[in-house]
N, C-alpha and C positions, 0 to 999 in steps of 0.2 A: 596877383593881386585879386586878388578875389573881392566884388563888387556889393556882397551879401553882408560882407566881412563888414561894413561900416554901415549896414542898416541903422541896429541899434549902440550905437553912439554917440557923442555929444556935438557931433558936427553937423553944421546947420544942414536943410536940406540943400539949399544952394551949394555946398561946399558937397554935398555927397554926390550932386547932379555931374557938377564937375570931375570931379574924383572918377566919375564911371565914365564920363567921355574920354578921361585920358586911358581911362583902359582899354576902352573899344579901341581908340586912335593906335595904343602899344600895339594889340592883338594884330589891329589891320600889316602894321608897320613889319609884325613879326611874320606873317604871310606873304607879306614881301621880299624880305629877306628871305623867307625859306625855298622860293620862287624864285628866286636869282640866283641860287646856290644849285637847286637841282640841273636849272637851266645850264648855268656852268659846268656842271656831272656830267651830262649830257653830251656836250659839245666836246670838252675835253675827251668823255671814251670815243665817242666819235672819230675825234684826230687820230686817237689812238688805233682805234681798229682799222682807218685808213691807212695810217704807215703800216700797219703788221700786215695785212692787208697787201701791202705795194711790196717790203718786203720776200715776204714767204711766194707771189707770184714772179717776181724781176729778178 
């Protein structure tokens, strides 16, 4: 969603502002989801590395 694409539309300024707010909220939620995915990947990778080290040293 591109906020600039609605600038010349027939939408009222109020609707344009609401659309812009929704776009910003969606971007923030996307960032949160990406952050969670990265954190999960790091935790899984650490757990896998810990298991690997335990197997190779034990």
